[in-house]
C-alpha positions in Angstrom: 117.4 68.4 120.3 116.4 72.1 120.3 113.8 74.6 121.4 111.2 74.5 118.7 109.6 77.9 118.8 109.2 81.1 120.8 111.8 83.5 122.2 114.3 80.7 122.7 113.5 79.0 119.4 116.4 77.2 117.7 118.6 77.0 120.8 120.2 73.6 121.3 119.5 71.5 124.4 121.5 68.7 126.0 120.2 65.6 127.6 121.7 63.6 130.4 124.1 60.8 129.2 122.8 57.3 129.2 119.4 55.7 128.5 117.7 56.6 131.7 116.3 59.8 130.1 114.3 59.8 126.9 113.9 63.4 125.8 110.6 64.2 124.1 111.5 64.5 120.4 111.3 67.9 118.6 108.5 66.6 116.4 106.4 65.5 119.4 107.0 68.7 121.3 106.0 70.8 118.2 102.8 68.8 117.8 102.0 69.0 121.6 102.5 72.7 121.8 100.3 73.3 118.8 97.5 71.4 120.7 98.2 73.4 123.9 98.5 76.8 122.1 96.0 78.6 124.3 97.1 77.0 127.6 100.8 78.1 127.7 100.8 82.0 127.7 101.0 83.1 131.3 100.9 79.6 132.7 102.5 78.4 135.9 104.3 75.2 134.8 105.3 72.1 136.7 107.5 69.6 134.9 107.8 66.4 136.8 110.4 63.7 135.8 111.8 66.7 133.8 114.8 64.9 132.3 116.4 67.6 130.1 113.8 70.2 130.9 112.8 70.5 127.3 109.1 70.6 127.9 109.2 73.4 130.6 111.8 75.3 128.6 109.6 75.1 125.5 106.7 76.4 127.6 108.8 79.3 128.9 109.9 80.1 125.4 106.3 80.3 124.4 105.2 82.7 127.2 104.7 80.6 130.3 105.0 82.8 133.4 107.3 80.5 135.4 108.3 76.9 135.8 109.3 74.4 138.4 111.3 71.4 137.1 111.6 68.3 139.2 113.8 65.3 138.7 115.4 62.8 141.1 118.5 62.3 139.0 121.6 64.5 139.6 122.6 64.1 135.9 119.1 65.3 134.8 119.2 68.3 137.1 122.7 69.2 135.8 121.4 69.0 132.2 118.4 71.1 133.1 120.6 73.8 134.7 122.9 73.8 131.6 119.9 74.1 129.3 118.3 77.0 131.3 121.6 78.8 131.3 122.1 78.2 127.6 118.8 79.8 126.6 119.0 82.5 129.3 115.9 81.4 131.2 115.3 81.2 135.0 113.2 78.6 136.7 113.1 76.7 140.0 115.0 73.3 139.7 114.5 70.6 142.3 116.4 67.4 142.7 113.6 65.5 144.3 111.2 62.6 143.9 108.0 63.8 142.1 105.6 62.6 144.8 107.7 64.2 147.6 107.7 67.5 145.6 103.9 67.3 145.2 103.4 66.9 148.9 105.5 69.9 149.5 103.7 72.0 146.9 100.4 71.0 148.5 101.6 72.2 151.9 102.8 75.5 150.3 99.5 75.9 148.5 101.2 76.1 145.1 98.9 75.9 142.1 99.9 75.0 138.5 98.1 75.7 135.2 100.2 73.3 133.1 101.8 70.1 134.4 104.0 67.7 132.4 104.4 64.1 133.5 107.0 62.0 131.7 107.9 59.2 134.2 110.3 56.4 133.3 108.2 54.1 131.1 108.8 51.1 133.3 107.2 52.8 136.2 104.4 54.6 134.4 101.5 52.1 135.0 102.3 51.8 138.7 102.4 55.6 139.3 99.1 56.7 137.8 96.9 56.4 140.9 99.5 58.0 143.2 100.1 60.9 140.8 96.4 61.5 140.3 95.8 61.8 144.1 98.9 63.9 144.7 98.2 66.3 141.7 94.6 67.2 142.7 95.5 69.8 145.3 98.1 71.6 143.2 96.0 72.0 140.0 94.6 75.5 139.3 91.1 75.8 137.9 91.2 74.8 134.2 94.7 73.3 134.5 96.0 70.9 131.9 98.0 67.8 132.7 100.1 66.3 129.9 101.4 62.8 130.2 103.9 61.0 128.0 104.2 57.2 128.1 104.8 54.2 125.9 101.6 53.5 124.0 101.7 49.9 125.2 101.9 50.9 128.9 100.0 54.2 129.3 100.1 56.3 132.4 96.6 55.9 133.7 95.5 59.1 135.5 92.2 59.5 137.3 91.6 62.8 135.6 89.3 63.8 132.7 90.9 62.7 129.4 90.6 65.7 126.9 92.9 64.5 124.1 95.1 61.6 123.1 97.7 61.4 120.3 100.1 58.7 119.2 103.5 59.4 117.7 105.1 56.1 116.9 105.4 54.3 120.3 104.9 57.5 122.2 101.4 58.2 123.7 100.6 61.8 124.7 97.5 62.4 126.8 96.1 65.7 127.8 93.9 65.7 130.9 91.8 68.3 132.8 91.1 68.3 136.5 
């Protein structure tokens, strides 16, 4: 796994050991960032269920202003920190439940332009409504929300669906507020 393009392009990334984290493949990330091209430069990024941090790091590599990476797993947070250090990037990293973080971000009046959601596939269908409600107050005008899920059990968000792509068993959806 590597950063596909931008100032950190070509740098290798590590993922937490085990099967709990499914890093987004280089091929899917490359396709996704081609679709998002105009939404990344200068964006404030939130990466929930961040895993290895590959999506936020790719966004930073391509000109995002800053990023917050959130994952409840200590192993994932350790991998994220290693990856940020390896590419020479700085970002806020939180070991926290996604919904708890969103409540805190709402209270702090934080706004994000680009949000990545890649929850564990087994929980995706149950989280859609909760995430939709919690995301609303932290989305900037014109924000994009990118969800990744298994195509057989999509993450159903109550947000406007702008685009949908399938890559094997992976379903990528891009939503607007």
